[in-house]
C-alpha positions in Angstrom: -57.4 -50.9 42.7 -58.8 -52.6 45.7 -61.9 -50.6 46.9 -63.5 -52.2 49.9 -67.2 -51.1 50.1 -67.2 -49.5 46.7 -68.7 -50.6 43.4 -66.1 -52.4 41.3 -64.4 -50.2 38.7 -65.3 -52.1 35.5 -67.5 -51.8 32.5 -67.8 -53.6 29.2 -65.4 -52.6 26.5 -66.9 -52.8 23.1 -65.0 -54.3 20.2 -63.4 -51.4 18.2 -62.2 -53.1 15.0 -65.2 -51.9 12.9 -65.4 -48.4 14.4 -61.6 -47.9 14.2 -61.6 -49.1 10.6 -64.3 -46.6 9.7 -62.6 -43.8 11.6 -59.5 -44.2 9.6 -61.2 -44.1 6.2 -62.9 -41.2 4.5 -66.4 -42.3 5.7 -66.5 -41.0 9.2 -64.8 -37.6 9.4 -67.6 -36.2 11.5 -67.1 -32.4 11.2 -68.9 -30.6 14.0 -68.9 -33.6 16.5 -67.6 -33.0 20.0 -63.9 -32.8 19.9 -63.7 -32.9 16.1 -64.6 -29.5 14.9 -62.0 -29.4 12.1 -63.1 -30.9 8.8 -60.4 -33.4 7.7 -58.9 -33.8 4.2 -59.5 -37.4 3.5 -56.5 -38.0 1.3 -53.2 -39.4 2.6 -50.2 -37.1 2.9 -47.9 -36.8 -0.1 -45.6 -39.7 -0.6 -42.5 -37.7 0.5 -44.2 -36.6 3.7 -45.5 -40.1 4.5 -42.0 -41.5 3.9 -40.5 -39.1 6.4 -43.1 -40.0 9.0 -42.5 -43.7 8.4 -38.7 -43.2 8.8 -39.1 -41.2 12.0 -41.4 -43.9 13.5 -39.1 -46.7 12.4 -36.1 -45.0 14.0 -38.1 -44.5 17.2 -39.2 -48.2 17.3 -35.5 -49.3 17.1 -34.3 -46.7 19.6 -37.0 -47.7 22.2 -36.4 -51.4 21.8 -40.0 -51.9 20.9 -41.2 -54.6 18.5 -43.8 -52.2 17.0 -45.8 -49.1 17.3 -49.2 -47.5 16.8 -49.3 -44.0 15.3 -51.6 -41.5 13.7 -51.2 -38.0 12.4 -54.2 -36.0 11.3 -53.6 -32.6 9.6 -57.0 -31.4 8.7 -55.7 -29.1 5.9 -53.3 -31.6 4.3 -53.9 -35.3 5.0 -53.7 -38.2 7.4 -51.4 -41.1 8.2 -52.4 -44.0 10.4 -49.9 -46.9 10.7 -49.1 -49.9 12.9 -45.6 -51.2 11.9 -43.9 -54.1 13.5 -45.2 -57.1 15.5 -46.9 -57.5 18.8 -43.8 -59.0 20.4 -40.2 -59.6 19.2 -40.0 -62.4 16.7 -43.6 -63.6 17.0 -44.7 -62.7 13.5 -48.0 -61.3 14.7 -48.5 -57.9 13.0 -49.6 -54.8 14.9 -53.0 -53.4 14.1 -54.3 -49.9 14.3 -57.4 -51.0 16.3 -55.4 -52.7 19.0 -55.7 -51.6 22.7 -52.8 -50.5 24.8 -52.2 -49.0 28.3 -52.0 -45.2 28.1 -50.2 -44.9 31.5 -50.1 -41.3 32.8 -52.2 -40.1 30.0 -54.9 -41.3 32.4 -54.3 -38.2 34.5 -55.9 -36.0 31.8 -59.1 -38.1 32.0 -59.2 -37.8 35.8 -58.6 -34.1 35.8 -61.3 -33.5 33.2 -63.7 -35.4 35.4 -62.7 -32.9 38.1 -63.5 -30.1 35.7 -66.8 -31.6 34.7 -67.8 -31.9 38.4 -66.8 -28.2 38.8 -69.2 -27.3 36.0 -71.9 -29.3 37.7 -71.4 -27.5 41.0 -70.4 -30.7 42.8 -66.9 -29.4 43.7 -64.6 -26.4 43.3 -61.0 -26.3 42.2 -60.0 -24.5 45.4 -61.8 -27.0 47.6 -59.5 -28.5 50.3 -58.7 -32.2 49.6 -59.2 -32.8 53.3 -62.9 -31.9 53.0 -63.4 -35.2 51.1 -60.5 -37.3 52.6 -60.6 -36.2 56.2 -59.0 -39.4 57.5 -55.8 -38.9 55.6 -53.2 -36.9 57.5 -50.9 -34.4 55.8 -53.3 -32.8 53.3 -53.7 -29.4 55.0 -53.6 -26.6 52.5 -53.8 -28.8 49.5 -56.6 -28.1 47.0 -58.2 -30.3 44.3 -56.8 -28.0 41.6 -53.3 -28.3 42.9 -53.5 -32.0 42.7 -54.2 -31.7 38.9 -51.7 -28.9 38.3 -48.9 -30.8 40.0 -48.4 -27.9 42.5 -49.5 -29.8 45.6 -45.9 -30.3 46.8 -46.6 -34.0 47.4 -43.8 -36.5 46.4 -44.4 -38.9 43.6 -45.0 -42.5 44.7 -44.1 -43.9 41.3 -40.5 -42.8 41.7 -40.3 -44.9 44.9 -42.1 -48.0 43.7 -41.4 -48.3 40.0 -38.7 -51.0 40.4 -41.3 -53.1 42.3 -44.0 -52.4 39.7 -41.7 -53.7 36.9 -40.5 -56.7 38.8 -43.9 -57.8 40.1 -46.5 -56.3 37.7 -49.4 -58.5 38.7 -49.4 -57.5 42.4 -52.5 -55.6 43.5 -51.8 -52.3 45.2 -54.3 -50.8 47.6 -54.8 -47.1 47.1 -53.8 -46.2 50.6 -50.5 -48.2 50.2 -49.3 -46.2 47.1 -50.5 -42.9 48.6 -48.7 -43.6 51.8 -45.5 -44.2 49.9 -45.7 -40.8 48.3 -46.9 -39.0 51.4 -44.3 -40.7 53.5 -41.5 -39.1 51.4 -40.4 -35.5 52.0 -42.5 -32.8 50.4 -41.2 -31.3 47.2 -42.7 -27.9 48.0 -45.4 -26.2 50.0 -48.9 -26.4 48.5 -49.3 -24.1 45.6 -45.5 -23.8 45.2 -43.1 -25.4 42.7 -44.4 -27.7 39.9 -43.5 -31.4 40.3 -45.2 -34.3 38.8 -47.0 -36.4 41.5 -49.0 -39.5 40.8 -49.7 -39.5 44.5 -51.7 -36.3 44.1 -53.8 -37.8 41.2 -54.6 -41.0 43.0 -55.7 -38.8 46.0 -57.8 -36.8 43.5 -59.5 -39.9 42.3 -60.4 -40.9 45.8 -61.7 -37.4 46.6 -63.9 -37.3 43.4 -65.4 -40.7 44.3 -66.2 -39.4 47.8 -67.7 -36.1 46.4 -69.8 -37.6 43.7 -70.7 -40.8 45.5 -69.7 -42.8 42.3 -66.7 -45.0 41.5 -64.2 -43.4 39.2 -64.8 -45.7 36.2 -68.5 -44.6 36.3 -67.5 -41.0 36.4 -65.2 -41.6 33.4 -68.1 -43.2 31.5 -70.7 -40.6 32.1 -68.6 -37.5 31.9 -66.1 -38.3 29.2 -66.3 -41.7 27.4 -70.0 -41.8 26.5 -70.2 -38.1 25.4 -67.2 -38.7 23.0 -68.2 -42.2 21.9 -65.0 -43.7 23.3 -66.0 -47.3 23.2 -62.5 -48.7 23.4 -61.4 -46.9 26.6 -61.7 -48.2 30.2 -60.3 -47.9 33.7 -60.0 -51.6 34.5 -60.5 -53.0 38.0 -57.3 -53.9 39.9 -57.7 -57.6 39.2 -58.2 -57.2 35.5 -54.6 -58.1 34.5 -55.0 -58.5 30.8 -55.7 -56.1 28.0 -59.0 -56.3 26.2 -59.3 -57.6 22.6 -56.3 -57.7 20.3 -53.3 -55.9 21.7 -49.5 -55.8 21.7 -47.5 -57.4 24.4 -45.7 -54.9 26.7 -42.1 -54.9 27.7 -39.8 -53.1 30.2 -36.2 -53.4 31.3 -35.7 -54.5 34.9 -34.8 -51.6 37.2 -32.2 -51.4 40.0 -33.1 -49.9 43.4 -32.4 -46.4 42.0 -34.8 -47.0 39.1 -31.9 -47.3 36.6 -32.7 -49.7 33.8 -30.7 -53.0 33.5 -30.8 -53.1 29.7 -29.8 -56.7 29.4 -32.9 -57.9 31.3 -36.2 -57.1 29.5 -39.4 -58.5 31.0 -42.8 -59.2 29.5 -45.2 -57.2 31.7 -48.3 -57.5 29.5 -50.2 -59.0 32.5 -50.3 -56.1 34.9 -52.6 -54.8 37.7 -53.9 -51.3 36.9 -53.8 -50.6 40.6 -50.2 -49.5 40.3 -51.5 -46.5 38.3 -55.2 -46.2 39.1 -56.5 -42.6 38.6 -53.0 -41.5 37.6 -52.0 -44.2 35.1 -54.4 -47.2 35.0 -56.5 -46.6 31.8 -56.6 -48.6 28.6 -57.4 -47.1 25.2 -56.9 -47.2 21.4 -55.6 -44.9 18.7 -59.1 -44.1 17.6 -60.3 -43.1 21.1 -57.1 -41.2 21.8 -57.7 -39.1 18.7 -61.2 -38.3 19.8 -60.1 -37.6 23.4 -57.1 -35.3 22.8 -59.0 -33.3 20.2 -61.8 -32.7 22.8 -59.2 -32.0 25.5 -57.4 -29.4 23.4 -60.6 -27.6 22.3 -62.2 -27.8 25.8 -65.4 -29.0 24.0 -66.6 -31.0 27.0 -66.4 -28.1 29.4 -68.0 -24.6 29.9 -65.9 -21.8 28.6 -64.9 -20.7 32.1 -63.7 -24.2 33.2 -61.9 -24.8 29.9 -60.1 -21.5 30.4 -59.2 -22.7 33.9 -57.9 -26.0 32.6 -55.5 -24.2 30.3 -54.3 -21.6 32.8 -50.8 -23.1 32.8 -47.8 -23.0 35.1 -44.1 -23.6 34.1 -42.9 -27.1 34.3 -40.0 -26.2 36.5 -37.4 -23.5 36.4 -35.4 -25.3 33.6 -38.3 -26.0 31.3 -38.4 -24.0 28.0 -40.9 -21.2 27.9 -43.1 -23.2 25.4 -43.6 -26.1 27.8 -46.3 -25.4 30.4 -48.8 -27.4 32.5 -52.5 -27.0 33.0 -55.0 -29.2 34.9 -53.6 -32.6 34.2 -52.2 -31.8 30.7 -49.4 -30.1 28.9 -49.2 -27.1 26.6 -46.2 -27.9 24.4 -45.9 -25.0 21.9 -49.3 -24.8 20.2 -50.1 -28.5 21.1 -52.2 -29.6 24.0 -52.2 -33.1 25.5 -49.8 -35.4 27.4 -47.3 -38.2 27.3 -47.8 -41.3 29.4 -45.9 -44.3 30.8 -46.7 -47.5 32.7 -44.6 -50.7 32.6 -45.0 -52.1 29.2 -46.1 -49.0 27.2 -45.3 -45.4 26.5 -47.5 -43.1 24.5 -48.3 -39.6 23.6 -51.4 -37.7 22.4 -51.4 -34.0 21.4 -53.6 -31.7 19.4 -53.6 -28.1 18.3 -57.0 -26.5 19.0 -56.5 -23.9 16.2 -55.4 -26.0 13.2 -56.7 -29.3 14.5 -53.4 -31.1 14.0 -53.5 -34.2 16.1 -50.8 -36.8 16.8 -51.1 -40.0 18.7 -48.3 -42.5 19.2 -47.7 -45.6 21.3 -44.7 -48.1 21.8 -44.7 -51.4 23.5 -41.5 -51.0 25.5 -41.6 -48.5 28.4 -37.9 -48.4 29.2 -37.4 -44.9 27.7 -40.3 -43.3 29.6 -43.0 -40.8 28.6 -40.6 -38.1 27.6 -39.4 -40.3 24.7 -42.9 -40.7 23.3 -43.5 -36.9 23.7 -40.4 -36.2 21.7 -41.5 -38.6 18.9 -44.9 -36.8 18.8 -43.1 -33.4 18.5 -41.0 -34.8 15.6 -44.0 -36.1 13.8 -45.7 -32.7 14.3 -42.7 -30.9 12.9 -42.7 -33.1 9.7 -46.3 -32.1 8.8 -46.6 -28.6 10.3 -45.6 -26.8 7.1 -47.2 -29.2 4.6 -49.4 -27.1 2.3 -53.1 -27.6 1.5 -53.7 -30.0 -1.4 -54.3 -28.4 -4.9 -58.0 -29.2 -4.7 -60.5 -29.5 -1.8 -63.5 -30.4 -3.9 -65.5 -33.6 -4.2 -64.2 -36.5 -2.1 -61.2 -34.7 -0.6 -63.0 -33.2 2.3 -66.2 -33.5 4.3 -68.9 -30.9 4.3 -66.7 -27.8 4.2 -63.2 -26.7 3.4 -60.6 -27.6 6.1 -58.8 -25.1 8.2 -55.8 -23.3 6.7 -52.3 -24.6 7.4 -50.6 -23.1 10.4 -49.0 -19.7 9.7 -46.6 -19.6 12.7 -43.6 -21.9 13.1 -43.3 -24.4 15.9 -40.8 -23.6 18.6 -38.7 -26.6 17.7 -37.5 -28.1 14.4 -37.7 -31.7 13.2 -34.1 -32.2 13.8 -34.3 -30.8 17.4 -37.1 -33.2 18.2 -35.2 -36.0 16.6 -32.2 -35.2 18.7 -34.5 -35.2 21.8 -35.6 -38.8 21.0 -31.9 -39.9 20.6 -31.0 -38.2 23.8 -34.0 -39.9 25.5 -32.9 -43.4 24.6 -32.0 -45.1 27.8 -30.6 -48.4 26.4 -28.5 -48.4 23.2 -30.3 -50.0 20.3 -29.0 -53.5 19.5 -26.1 -53.7 17.1 -26.9 -54.6 13.5 -26.0 -58.1 12.6 -22.7 -58.6 10.8 -22.9 -58.9 7.0 -22.9 -62.4 5.7 -19.7 -63.8 4.4 
């Protein structure tokens, strides 16, 4: 984003190829590290389980119109599966790779809200502080608190709903913070402050601005010192508004053109790999990798970066609307989906999801390089992958090279609130554009 008078939001992103390769082998399961307290069985899943995971991901790639995907499932008691099927763009022949970077979209919100929680722990701010205390020149924030911005209960409209067709059509345009915020605040309120839940990227961008004012640091520096460095997340960054490309090796990103009502025009798919992060900023502008997202969502789910009191506050959840199932709730910038904690994200070009169970340690990360189906599609895929491995038993032996340091946690003993088929049906229902028809048989 454009930030006149502020330090630029940028820092070096180290190459991840070596560290990611180590993470995905049996050499670096660091039991006891921050955000990774569950010793991981080093073996892959049984062939039948891996085959079901492969098939589910292949179906999702086709459904979403992506050319490939990045995915990892880590069940500490049973095995792991890390794959990158497909190519970086349709027909280009360049294979995907598990160390590639991608835009995590609205998964960025969880990082921003955890920075808020860290600043609460440090005594810099409080969750019930009025936003107007820090942004006194912005009209219309009366009664809105910092915590409400993260919990999506501020009542502020979502600017992304208004501007998404422009974001897709002109992805390299640089959007000043106040312009996107004005779009959201210029729309009718969804509810009074503290009222109904409604996702609002407007609120999260305002939160980023408020945190910068309170801490007297730019947001990328706050990310680095409060989250990225403590977790060793060397492949994650919040790029500056004019950093249009992705760092290192990466997939290309695609999105269907949208009409004025944000409905996809499925016959017109654009390459939006070059994109200004300013359209998402504190709500959706970050870049990451599979390896980093595994570290991050494990720490998020366990609350290992926070004091017990603040971690409890982060997971004091509210219902995601009157029609949401009872197992779907929302905390400070992140979801509680059954036993899983994390979030799904979208930005033109990419959709992704990262979830972890703090009890068993099950962690799922998935990303696709076509954003047309939205974050809900990626979340449904993650739930399907979770259902496939949830009941996988412990291996026959946990001696020698199968585990690190100590036996893994036991397999979960309670069922998920959804079945594999229910999650699969959710992905099919979430497919916006019909998959292309199979070619006619020769002859």
